[in-house]
N, C-alpha and C positions, 0 to 999 in steps of 0.2 A: 388646181390639182398639184402643181409643182410646189406651191407654197405649203400645202398640207403635207406633202412628202418630206419637204425640207424640215417642217416642224416636227414630224414624226421621228426623223433622223436625230434631231436635237434632243428630243425626249429620250430616245434610245441611248444616246451618249451619256445623258445625265444619269439614267438608271444604271448603266454599266459602271460609270464613275462612282456612283453611290455604293454599289455592291463592292467595288474594289476598296473604297475607303472603309466601309464597315468590316470587310475581311481583314484589312490591314490593322484596324483598331483591335479586332478580336484576337488576331494573331499576336499583336503586340501585348495584349493582356495575358495571353497564355505564356508567351516568352518571358514576360516580366515576372509572372507568378513562378515559373520554373526557375528563373534566375534568382528569385528570392530564396530559393532552397539550394540551388546548385552553385551559385557564385558567391562565395564568402571568403573573407580574408583569412579567417581561421575557423576551426571547428567551434560550434556554439558552446557557450557556457551552459551548465545545467545546474539548477538548484532543485533538489528533490526534497520536498517538505512532507513529512509523514507524521501525523498526529497518532496518539496511542489510545486505542479503545474508543475512537470517535465513530459514532454510528452513522449509517447511510443517510439518515435524515436529521442528523444533529446539526445541520447547517441550513441556512436560509435558502441557498441556491438549489437544494434538493427538496425543498417543500416545507421545512419547519417554520411554523408561525410563532414559536415560543423562544427557541434559541436565537440569538442575535449575532450574525456574522456579516455586517454591512460591507466590509472590505473584500471578503471572499465573494460575496454576492456580486459586487461591482466587477471584480476580476472575472467571474464566471461569464459575464456578458461579453467579454473580450476573448473567451477561451472556448476550446472544445470540451464539453462536459459529457462524460460517459455515464450513462444511467445504469449499466449492467457491468460494473467492475467488481472483481472478486479477489479475495485473499483466502488464506486458511483461517480457521475459526479462533486461533490463539496466536500469541506473539511470536514465539520462537520458530514454529514451522513457516509462518509467513515470511519472516526475515531471512530464514535459510533459503527458501524458494526464491525470494526476491533477489537476493545477492548472487545466487548461483545460477538462476534460470532453470533450476532442476526441481522435479517433483520430490516429494518427501521420501518416497521409497528409495531414491538414489542417495540422499544425504543421511537417512536414518533419523532425522529430526521430525518426529511426529507430534510432539506435545511440548508443553511448557515444563521445564525442569522442576522436579520435586512434586509434580502434580499428576503423575500417572496413577490411575485408579483401576480397581478391579483385581481379580485373582492373578497373581504373578505368573501362574502357569498358563493363563489364557491371554497373556498380553506380551507383545513385543515392546519392551521398554524403550522409550525414546532416548536417543543420544542427547547429551547436553552440549557437546562441543562439536562445532563444524570443522571437519578434518581438512588438513592442508591441501590434499589432492583435489579438492573442489575449488576450481577457479572462481573468484568473485569478479563482478563487472569492473571493479576498481583496477584490477591488474592489467587488462588490455588497454584501458584508458590511460593509465600511468605510462605504459610502454610507448604511447604515441605523443606524450608530452603534456598530458593533463596534470594539473595540480589538484589534489583531492584531499578533502577533510571529512571525517566523520564526527558529527557533533550530536551528542545525545545518546539515546538508548541503543545498546548493542545486543545483549541477551543471547549470544551465540557461543558462549564458552561456559563450561561448568566450573564449580569451585575447585574440583580436583581432577583435571583432565587425564592425569596418569592412571586413574582408576577406570577409565573407559576403554581399555584395550580389548577386553574380552566381550565382544558384542555379537549377538544379542545377549543382554545381561540375564543372569539366572536369578538375581535378586535386585531389589531397589538400591540404587546408589546412595551412599551416605551424603548428607547435607549438613550445613551448619544451621544453627538456630537464629531466629531473628535478632538482629543487633550484634551478632558475633562476627567480627571482621578478621578472624584468625587466618582466613584464606588470602588476605591482601598481600602479605609478604611474598607468598608463592606466586601471585599474579603479577608482581612487579619483575619477576625473573624473565630471562630471555626464553626459557623453555615454554612459558605460558604466554608471553607477549606475542609469540608467533601466531596465536589464534585471535589476537586483538586486531583492530583496524590497521595499526602501524606495521603489523606483520603481514597484511593482506592488501597492500597497494596504496593505502592512504598515507599521506605525509603527517597527518595530525589525527589524534583521537582526543576529544574533549567530552568527558562525561559518560563514556561507554564502559560499563562494567558487566559482570555476569548477572547482576541483579535485574529482575524484571521491572521493578519500580525504582524510582529515583533515589530513594533512601528508605530507611525503616523509621517512619515517623507519623505521628498524629492519629494513629489508631491504637487502641489499648494493647493489641497483640504485637505491636511493633515497639521496639525498645527506645530508639532515638527520638526524643521529644523535640529536638531542635532541627532535625533533618527534614528533607522533603522539599517542598516548593519555596518555603521561606528560608532565607539565609540564617545561620550557616547551613549549607546544603549537605554536608557530611558525605560528599561523593569523593572517593579517593582519587578520581581522575579529573577533578576540577579544583584548581588552586584558588583558595578563597581570596576575595578582594573586598576592600572596605565599602565599595559601591554596591556590593551584592544586596539585593532585596528579594527578587522573584526569579525562580529558576528559568522560566520560559524566556524572560527578558535577557538573562545572562547568556543562555544558549544562542539567542539571536545576536547579541553583542559579539560573541565569538565567531559566528558566521560572517558578520560584516567585517570584522577584523581580518579574517582569512581572505575574504574577497578583496579587501583593500590592498593586501600584501601581494596578491596574485592576479590582479585585474589585467595585467599586460599579457598574460598567457591564458589559454583556455582553462577554466576551473570547473570543478565538479564538487558540489557540497551535498552530502547527506545531512540534512537538518531534521533529525528524528526526535521530535519533542517527546518528553515524558508525558506531558499533558495531553488529554485530561484523565490519564490513568489514575486510579486510586493510589494513595489516600487522597480523598477529596478535601480541598482546601480553598476557601473563598479568596478571590483575588483582592477584594476590599469589602469593608462593611457596607459602603454605599451601594456598590454594585450588587452585593448579595441582597440587600433590602429591595432593590429594584425588581429583581426576579421573584422575591417572595411576594411582592405586591402584584405581580403580573398574573392574570387569569390563565389557567391551563388551556392547552390546545386539545379540543375534544376529538379532533380527527386522528391525531397521533397518540394522544394521551400524555404528551410531554408536559410536565409541570402540574399534573393533576394530583399525584401522590408523592410520598416521600419528599416533602417540600424542602426541608433543610438541605438534604443531600443533593437533590437535583438542582436546586438554586445555586449552591456552591459550585457544582459541576458546570453549570451554565456560565459562571464567571470565568472558569478555566478555559472553556471554549472561546469565550469572548476575548480572553487574553491571547490565545493562539491567533485569532483573527487580527488583533491589533499588531502583533509581531510580524505577521505576513505583510501587512502594509508598511511596516518599517523597512522591510527588505525591498519592496517595490519602490519606495521613496528614495532609498539609497541608489538603486540601479538607475532610476531616472536622473538623479542628481549627477551621477558619474558618467552618464551617457552609455551605460552598459545594457540597457533594457532591450535594444533592438537585436542583440546577438545573444540573448540569454533566454533559455527555456525554463519555465517554472512549472513544476508538477506538484500538485497537492492531493493527498489521499490519506487513508488510515490503514492500520495494520490488520484490523479485524473489525467485527461488528461491535455494537455498543455493549457496555457492561450493564447488565440488568439491574444492578444495585444503584446506578447513577442516572440512567436514562430509561426510556421505554419507547415502544413503537407499536401501536395497535395494527399497523399495516403489515408487519412482518412477524413471522413465527420465531420465538425464542430470541436468544441474544448471544453474546460472546461465548465461545466454547462449544456452541451447538453447530450441527451440520445443516441446519435450516437457514433460510435467507437472513435472518437476524444475526447470525454468527458469521456469515460469509460475505455478504454484500457491503460494499464501502463506497463513499463518495470519491470521485476522481475528476479533476480538471487539469488540462494541459494548456499552457499559454506560451505563445511566441509571437510577439508583437509584429503585426503586418505580414505574418507568414502563415499562421493558422487561422482559418476562417471560423468565426464563432458559430457554434451550432451544438445541439444536443444529439448525441449519437447513442443508439441502442445496441450496437454490436457488442458481443461478449469479449471482455478483457480479463485475462488471467494474471495472477501474480507472477507467473513465470515469463510473461511477455516483456517485462521491463528490460531485462538483460539484452536480448536481441534488438530491442528498440534503441537502447543507448548506443550499441555498436553501430547501427545504421546512421543515427544522428551524428556520430563522430566520424563517419566515413570509413569505418573498419569493415572490410569485405572479405578478409582472409581468415576469419576465425573458424577453426575446424573442430573444436571440442563439442561434446554433447550439450545441446540445449533443448528443453522441452517446450519452449514457448515460441510465439511468432511476433515479429516486429509489427507494431501498429502504426509505423510511420506512414504507410499508404493512406490510412484513415486521416492522419493529420494533414496530408496533402489534398484531402478532399476526394480521394478515390474510394471505391468500394472494395471490400474483401469478401472472399468466399466464406460461406457459413462454416464455422468451425465448431469443434466439439471440445468441451472442457472436462478434465478428469481431476478427481481428488482421491487420495488413498490415505486413510487414517488408521494405522494398525494398533494404536494405543487408545485407551479410553480416556475421556474427559467428562463432558456432560452426557454424551451419547455413546453407545457401544461402538467398538471398532467397525468401520464401514468403508466402502468405496462409493464414489458418486460419479455419475455422468450427467452432463448438461448439454443438450443438443436441441437447437431450435427453441421451441417453447417448453420442451420437456426436461424434467429433472427426475432421475431415478437414483434412489439410495438403496444400496444392498448391504445389509448388515452381515459382517463376516463370520460371526459365531454360529448363528442359526440359519443363515442364508435367506432370511425374510427380506422382502423388498417393499419400497414405497414409490409411487409414481405420482408426479404432480405436473399440471400444466401451469407454468409460472406466469405466462401471459394472461391467463384467465383467473388464476388463483394464486396471487402473490403471497397470500397468507399461508398457503400450503395447508388448507383445511380439509381437502377431499382427496383421499388416496384412490387413484384411478387404476390400481393394479388389476382389478377384475373387470373393469369396464373397458379397458384398452389392452386386451391380451396381445394383439399384434405389435403395438408399440412397445409393450413390456418385453416381449420376446426379442425384438430387434435391439433394444438398448442393453438388455442383459447379455446378449451374444457379443455385442460390441465391447461392453465393459469386461467380460470374461476374456475376450480375445486380447484386449489391451493389457490385462494383468499377465496373461500367459506369455505374450510377446516380450514383455519387459521383465519377466521373472519376478513379479511383485511379491514380497513375502506376506504370508498369511499367519494370523495367530495360531499357536499350536493346536488349539481345540476347535478350529474352524471346521465346519461340516462341508465346506466347499472343496471341490477338486482343484478349481482355479477360478 
């Protein structure tokens, strides 16, 4: 009996010891994971890579079987991939919201310059220039010691900013014609440079102009036959080099050069590629032929129609993928990878002239998923656990996310987004609601949008008509549930109206809505 009791005592001690050891190991894991985030010698470097007009599924890691992005696909397996990330439907509003962390109604940037459509009396014309009183995320980062470069597309300043004083405009602002660079001398002045990256917290601006595409070239309505993706680039903010061949390569060269010069300090790089925005240009004849020979994807429709255009577009996507790998290789070589966050996304949905997607409704410029939804991955080696995350991410969330990553806790100015750093740390966040307000026409009439849970409601501002979709069950947005779900409709309309009223959101002059 004594021996049995003695044996039981030994077993008990073993069990207790095992529990202590397991608890210690688990606590050590938690502490280590916390330390990975909290104990660092300097704030993390951030490389923010944004493609232009790249669709939600124009990359392999989001399901494309036709486009080829092997390097991004590999990176995605080491990253957090967000499956429901959103921008505005066109370039300028996305970039304004991204850089300021503010909704379009605050900045007045509703649309792409020179593309406002509809009756002038029924439209609030979009600003072309992002005013100075709107702080960009570059400015607080600069103030704590970051070195910052903007490389690539800007598209947040009009050709004649001095003509934008009387807003909202009574008539359409004048613009130059394609190939006319008479605006350039004015844009080299101090008065206009204050609206460019170097006047907004960045130490360098390479390639950012007021133009939405990289140059005026390769399409008959464009004047410059030599401009665009193939050198000479004809971009007034890129000094030509004898080694120039392909624009996407050159922009990556500039990013690597900037990092090399500033790697001892925390650095932040906006690498905003022009690719694969039109004009479409094949990266090489060999790569073009490869995609021309490739069978189309019957699920997405990619590669089935418009073969020459979409095959050339595919080579441009492939080029972006190759250049992302160049950046990763450099970071690994220099030992910078462990303290560098890499973000990859797009500024809006795919251009319907270059790509397609049978799973989504419409394309760039539209208020449906094809225009709003974009790919997004975030990588931080050994700190972000790889997973696919379906929580809603808005374009206005990046600013507060960058602040938190940099350790800035005292920012007091207005921001409309939420930091998604908790998600990157593996935590859950409360369900949130997304809003869009588009007071100018592009493909669709002016409207406001609310996205909450599985539901998406679009209210058109001129006639007050609404559409309701269950995105979880109907990603294609084929079935308007406005009459089948009256309670959901009423709830979302009330919340949307309350949001507009609270924020004094402007409505088009002919709107039938009270608010």
